C-alpha positions in Angstrom: 25.9 -14.3 8.8 26.8 -10.2 9.3 25.2 -7.2 7.9 28.2 -6.2 5.7 28.5 -9.1 3.5 24.5 -9.6 3.4 24.5 -5.8 2.1 26.9 -6.9 -0.7 26.5 -4.4 -4.0 28.9 -6.7 -6.0 27.4 -8.5 -9.0 27.7 -11.7 -10.9 30.0 -11.3 -13.6 31.4 -7.8 -12.9 34.5 -6.6 -11.2 34.4 -6.7 -7.3 33.8 -3.2 -5.6 34.8 -1.9 -2.5 32.8 1.2 -1.8 29.3 0.7 -1.0 28.5 4.6 -0.7 26.5 5.7 -3.5 27.5 7.1 -6.5 26.4 10.3 -7.9 23.4 10.1 -5.8 22.3 6.9 -6.9 23.2 3.6 -5.6 23.9 0.1 -7.0 20.7 -1.1 -5.2 18.7 1.7 -7.1 20.1 0.7 -10.2 18.8 -2.6 -9.4 15.3 -1.5 -9.0 15.7 0.5 -12.4 17.4 -2.9 -14.2 14.1 -4.7 -13.1 11.6 -2.0 -14.1 13.0 -1.7 -17.6 13.3 -5.3 -18.6 10.8 -6.9 -20.6 9.7 -9.6 -18.2 8.6 -7.1 -15.7 6.4 -5.3 -18.1 4.4 -8.5 -19.2 3.3 -8.6 -15.4 0.5 -5.8 -16.7 -1.3 -8.6 -18.3 -0.8 -11.5 -15.7 -3.4 -12.3 -13.2 -3.3 -11.6 -9.6 -6.9 -12.7 -8.6 -9.2 -11.9 -11.1 -8.7 -12.4 -14.9 -8.6 -9.5 -17.3 -11.8 -7.7 -15.3 -13.7 -5.1 -16.3 -12.9 -2.8 -13.4 -10.0 -1.2 -13.9 -9.3 -0.8 -10.1 -8.5 -4.6 -9.3 -4.7 -5.5 -9.0 -2.6 -7.3 -11.9 0.5 -9.1 -11.1 2.2 -5.5 -12.3 0.0 -3.4 -10.0 0.9 -5.7 -7.1 4.7 -6.0 -7.4 4.5 -2.0 -7.5 2.8 -1.8 -4.2 4.5 -4.8 -2.8 7.5 -2.7 -3.7 6.5 0.3 -2.0 5.6 -1.5 1.4 9.0 -3.1 1.7 10.5 0.0 1.0 9.0 1.0 3.9 9.9 -1.9 6.2 13.5 -1.7 4.8 14.1 1.8 6.1 12.3 1.3 9.5 14.5 -1.6 10.1 17.4 -0.3 8.6 17.6 2.9 10.8 17.0 0.8 13.8 20.3 -1.4 12.9 22.2 0.9 12.4 21.7 2.6 15.6 22.5 -0.6 17.1 25.3 -1.3 15.1 27.4 1.6 14.6 30.4 0.2 12.8 28.0 -0.2 9.7 27.5 3.6 9.8 30.4 4.4 8.0 29.3 1.7 5.2 25.3 2.1 5.0 22.4 4.2 5.2 19.1 3.0 6.4 18.0 3.8 3.0 20.3 1.0 1.8 18.3 -1.5 3.5 15.1 -0.2 1.6 16.6 -0.3 -1.5 17.6 -3.8 -1.4 14.3 -4.6 -0.3 12.1 -2.3 -2.6 14.3 -4.0 -5.4 13.6 -7.5 -4.6 9.8 -7.0 -3.8 9.8 -5.6 -7.3 10.9 -9.0 -9.0 9.1 -11.4 -6.3 6.5 -12.3 -8.4 8.4 -11.9 -11.6 8.5 -15.6 -12.8 4.9 -16.3 -12.3 3.2 -17.8 -15.4 -0.1 -16.9 -16.7 -2.8 -17.5 -14.9 -1.3 -16.5 -11.2 -0.6 -19.7 -8.8 -3.0 -22.0 -10.5 -0.5 -21.2 -13.8 2.0 -23.2 -11.7 -0.1 -25.9 -10.6 -0.9 -26.3 -14.3 2.4 -26.9 -15.4 3.7 -28.8 -12.5 0.4 -31.0 -13.6 1.2 -31.6 -16.8 4.5 -33.6 -15.7 2.9 -35.2 -12.9 0.1 -36.7 -14.7 -0.1 -35.2 -18.1 1.7 -36.3 -21.3 5.0 -34.9 -19.6 5.0 -37.8 -17.2 6.9 -39.6 -20.0 10.0 -37.7 -18.9 10.3 -39.1 -15.6 12.3 -41.8 -16.5 14.5 -39.7 -18.6 15.7 -37.0 -16.5 17.5 -37.3 -12.9 15.7 -37.2 -9.8 16.6 -33.3 -9.0 15.7 -32.3 -12.6 12.4 -34.2 -12.2 11.4 -32.4 -9.1 12.5 -29.0 -10.7 9.8 -29.6 -13.7 7.3 -31.7 -12.1 6.8 -29.1 -8.9 7.4 -26.0 -11.2 8.1 -23.1 -9.0 7.4 -19.6 -10.0 10.1 -18.2 -7.5 12.8 -20.5 -9.1 11.5 -19.4 -12.4 12.0 -15.6 -11.5 15.6 -16.1 -10.1 16.4 -18.2 -13.7 14.7 -15.3 -15.6 16.6 -12.0 -13.8 20.1 -14.3 -14.0 20.1 -15.6 -17.2 17.0 -15.4 -19.6 17.2 -11.4 -19.4 20.0 -10.2 -21.8 21.3 -13.7 -22.1 24.9 -12.7 -23.4 25.8 -11.5 -20.0 26.9 -14.1 -17.3 24.0 -13.1 -14.7 21.5 -11.8 -16.6 20.6 -8.2 -15.3 23.4 -8.4 -13.1 21.7 -7.7 -10.0 23.9 -7.0 -6.8 24.3 -10.3 -4.5 22.2 -8.7 -1.8 19.4 -8.0 -4.2 19.5 -11.7 -5.0 20.0 -12.9 -1.9 16.9 -11.0 -0.6 14.6 -12.1 -3.6 15.4 -15.6 -3.0 12.6 -16.6 -0.1 13.7 -20.2 -0.4 17.2 -20.9 -0.6 17.3 -24.4 -1.3 16.9 -27.0 -4.6 13.8 -28.5 -5.5 15.0 -32.1 -4.3 16.1 -32.4 -0.7 15.9 -36.0 1.4 12.8 -37.0 3.2 15.0 -36.9 6.7 16.0 -33.1 6.0 12.7 -32.2 5.0 11.4 -33.3 8.7 13.2 -30.7 10.1 11.9 -27.8 7.7 9.2 -24.9 8.5 6.9 -23.3 6.4 9.3 -21.0 5.3 11.3 -23.8 3.3 8.0 -25.5 1.8 9.1 -24.4 -1.7 12.1 -24.0 -3.6 14.4 -21.0 -5.0 16.4 -21.9 -7.7 16.3 -24.8 -10.5 19.5 -27.5 -11.1 20.4 -25.2 -14.5 20.9 -22.0 -11.9 22.4 -23.9 -8.9 26.4 -22.6 -9.5 24.7 -19.0 -10.1 22.7 -19.3 -6.3 26.1 -20.9 -5.0 27.9 -17.4 -6.1 25.2 -15.7 -4.5 25.4 -17.6 -1.2 28.9 -17.5 -1.1 29.0 -13.8 -1.4 26.4 -12.8 1.1 27.9 -15.3 3.3 24.6 -17.3 4.1 24.9 -20.3 6.2 24.3 -23.9 5.3 21.2 -25.1 6.4 21.8 -28.8 5.7 25.5 -29.9 5.9 24.7 -32.9 3.6 27.1 -32.8 0.4 24.1 -34.1 -1.3 21.6 -31.0 -0.7 22.0 -27.4 -1.4 20.0 -25.7 1.1 20.9 -22.3 3.2 19.8 -20.4 5.8 17.5 -17.5 4.4 18.9 -13.7 3.4 17.6 -11.9 6.6 16.1 -9.2 4.2 13.9 -12.1 2.7 11.7 -11.9 5.4 10.8 -8.6 5.0 10.1 -9.2 1.2 8.2 -12.0 2.1 6.0 -9.9 4.7 5.4 -6.9 2.3 3.9 -9.4 -0.3 1.9 -11.3 2.7 0.5 -7.6 4.0 -0.3 -6.6 0.3 -2.1 -9.9 -0.7 -3.9 -10.2 2.3 -5.1 -6.7 2.3 -5.6 -5.5 -0.9 -7.2 -8.5 -2.5 -9.6 -8.1 0.5 -10.1 -4.4 -0.8 -10.6 -6.1 -4.6 -13.4 -8.4 -3.4 -15.1 -5.3 -2.0 -15.1 -3.3 -5.1 -16.0 -6.3 -7.1 -19.2 -7.0 -4.6 -18.1 -10.1 -3.4 -17.8 -8.6 0.0 -20.4 -6.1 1.3 -19.1 -2.9 2.8 -20.4 -3.7 6.3 -18.1 -7.3 6.1 -14.9 -5.3 4.9 -15.0 -2.5 7.2 -15.7 -5.2 10.2 -12.3 -7.0 9.0 -10.1 -4.0 9.0 -11.5 -2.1 11.7 -10.1 -4.0 14.6 -6.5 -3.2 13.1 -6.9 0.4 14.1 -7.2 2.7 16.9 -11.0 4.1 16.8 -10.1 7.5 17.6 -7.7 7.8 14.6 -10.5 7.0 12.5 -11.8 10.2 10.7 -14.3 9.4 7.4 -17.8 10.4 8.1 -17.7 12.2 4.9 -16.4 9.6 2.5 -17.7 7.3 -0.3 -17.9 3.7 0.8 -15.1 3.2 -1.6 -13.1 5.8 -0.2 -13.7 4.5 3.7 -12.7 1.2 2.4 -9.4 2.8 0.9 -8.7 5.1 3.8 -9.0 1.8 6.5 -6.6 -0.2 3.9 -3.9 2.2 4.2 -4.3 2.8 7.8 -4.1 -1.2 8.3 -1.3 -1.6 6.1 0.6 1.3 8.3 -0.2 -0.4 11.3 1.2 -3.9 10.0 4.4 -2.4 9.1 5.0 -1.0 12.5 4.4 -4.5 13.7 6.6 -6.5 11.5 9.6 -3.9 11.9 9.1 -4.3 15.6 9.2 -8.0 15.5 12.4 -8.4 13.0 14.2 -6.4 15.6 12.9 -8.2 18.3 14.4 -11.0 16.5 17.4 -9.8 14.6 19.9 -12.3 16.3 17.8 -15.2 15.8 17.4 -14.2 12.1 21.0 -13.8 11.6 21.6 -17.3 13.2 19.3 -18.7 11.1 17.0 -19.7 14.4 14.0 -18.3 13.3 11.7 -20.1 11.0 8.5 -18.4 10.6 6.8 -16.1 8.9 6.7 -12.7 10.2 3.2 -12.1 9.4 2.3 -15.3 11.3 3.8 -14.2 15.0 3.0 -10.2 14.9 -0.1 -9.5 17.6 -2.5 -9.2 14.4 -1.9 -12.5 13.2 -5.3 -13.9 14.0 -7.1 -11.1 12.7 -5.0 -11.7 9.2 -5.6 -15.4 9.5 -9.8 -14.3 9.6 -9.4 -11.9 6.7 -7.8 -15.0 4.8 -10.4 -17.4 5.5 -13.1 -15.3 4.8 -11.2 -14.4 1.4 -10.6 -18.1 0.5 -14.6 -18.7 0.8 -15.7 -15.3 -0.7 -12.9 -14.1 -3.0 -10.7 -17.0 -4.2 -13.4 -19.6 -4.5 -15.6 -17.1 -6.4 -16.9 -18.7 -9.7 -15.1 -16.5 -11.9 -11.8 -17.2 -10.2 -12.1 -20.9 -10.5 -13.0 -20.5 -14.2 -9.9 -18.6 -14.8 -8.1 -21.4 -12.9 -9.7 -24.6 -14.6 -9.1 -22.6 -18.1 -5.3 -22.1 -17.1 -4.8 -26.3 -16.6 -6.2 -26.6 -20.0 -4.4 -23.7 -22.1 -0.9 -24.3 -20.3 -1.3 -27.6 -20.9 -2.4 -27.8 -24.3 0.3 -25.2 -25.5 3.2 -27.5 -23.5 2.0 -30.4 -24.9 2.1 -28.8 -28.9 5.6 -27.0 -28.0 7.4 -29.8 -26.1 6.0 -32.5 -29.0 7.4 -30.2 -31.6 10.9 -29.8 -30.2 11.1 -33.7 -29.2 10.8 -34.3 -32.9 13.2 -31.8 -33.5 15.6 -33.5 -31.8 15.1 -36.8 -32.8 16.0 -35.7 -36.3 12.3 -36.7 -37.4 10.4 -33.4 -37.5 6.9 -33.1 -39.7 5.9 -30.0 -41.6 3.2 -29.5 -38.9 6.1 -29.4 -36.0 8.5 -27.4 -38.0 5.8 -24.7 -38.6 5.1 -24.7 -34.6 8.6 -24.2 -33.8 9.0 -21.2 -36.1 6.4 -19.8 -33.7 9.0 -19.6 -31.1 10.9 -16.3 -30.8 14.7 -16.3 -31.6 16.5 -16.5 -28.4 14.4 -20.0 -28.1 15.1 -21.2 -31.6 19.0 -20.5 -30.9 18.5 -22.7 -27.5 16.8 -25.4 -29.5 19.8 -26.0 -31.6 22.5 -25.7 -28.8 20.6 -28.0 -26.7 19.5 -30.4 -29.3 19.4 -34.1 -27.6 19.4 -32.5 -23.8 16.1 -33.2 -23.0 15.9 -31.3 -19.5 17.7 -28.3 -21.4 14.9 -28.6 -24.1 11.9 -28.8 -21.6 13.1 -25.5 -19.8 13.2 -23.9 -23.1 9.5 -24.5 -23.7 8.3 -23.7 -19.9 10.8 -20.4 -20.1 8.5 -19.7 -23.3 5.0 -20.8 -22.1 5.3 -19.5 -18.6 6.6 -15.9 -19.9 3.2 -15.6 -21.8 1.0 -12.7 -20.8 -2.8 -14.1 -19.9 -4.3 -12.6 -23.1 -1.3 -13.9 -25.0 -1.5 -17.6 -23.7 -5.5 -17.6 -24.6 -5.0 -16.3 -28.1 -2.3 -18.5 -29.1 -3.9 -21.7 -27.9 -6.9 -20.9 -29.7 -5.3 -20.3 -33.1 -3.0 -23.5 -32.6 -6.2 -25.3 -31.7 -8.3 -24.1 -34.9 -10.8 -22.2 -32.5 -9.7 -19.1 -34.0 -7.7 -17.7 -36.8 -5.3 -14.8 -37.3 -6.8 -11.6 -37.6 -9.3 -12.4 -34.8 -12.0 -14.5 -36.8 -13.7 -17.2 -34.5 -14.3 -20.7 -36.3 -17.9 -21.5 -36.1 
């Protein structure tokens, strides 16, 4: 892989361009960032859970604030890496600046969680579980193997690619029409959901998930061809490429933020003491650089958090540059954060976070509710859509389908009789909900509450 192609500013559905320089002081990658910020799917992240559901404290993170912070860290990583790469590869200087690298990573980071359903990662599991062991299992015999893997292993990353390339601005080929560079960096798992067992044995953790559904495979093929990703698997039956190098930085920015910021959230909510949190953060920092004796405990942890993130950004940058050739050749297959000098310290934070934060009662209760709410909503709307496709729709199910937004109603006619497309349509609707809307709609459809906020007693 080569950087000139990897940093392509061309877009799906638009004429090819030659000059990668900024136009009127605003690059195409900055335009990508803005398109993501102003799309409705990004706005809905303000009411989607990061770890703690709808907390009383306004400090803890939602998916929106998490995405913004990841984007900031990603921009720093991209800028630092870009500066050094341009020093090494003088032929790129006439085409790119270090800031192009940062802008690509920042935009990809901004959209990295845009396809996540309500209730965080447990929401992904809830959708998959509905098809693996709930009422949705009856569709296994109807779908082909790859379609079945798409929905029974539902993946927020693949939904995110679908969202930005198809569901947003549906009249456009390519949806938001982001640059190929940003779409490549966004796709941390450039493979389809089903690959052969023999191929899976040779894959590392960075390929443990998938990045696009069968419905968007041709769109990703176009991206891979444009930035010239190398095929990882030569078999004609598998779609699987080596990662875009900047996807490693997107992943690292996400890893840094959720490890460190979730820890700070846990402290703010009283799940970890000040001493516990301080002792987890201090080992990352040289003691002579710490100056916070007159601050409150909250400010002290915030100060340490900022210092730790700065230190980790430096370690990630150094490692990426050391492994640049291996990354470009597809020979590096580790998460950057697992190889840096501070990897063991981060693993300790992860272990303690699992025990004291992610297994906290309020988090577990939220996850359990997610299975009930999302499984229930899928059941209601899929049954109604199936009846409509069969031409035997009841009055009840006709009323339920009237709750679908206009874009989904149009799709239901277009895809009538196409089971895979129908199921995806309902998944699009349910996974796009905010936490609050999902709970509210579920309660109303189950008769637990009525419109206007009245609760049935």
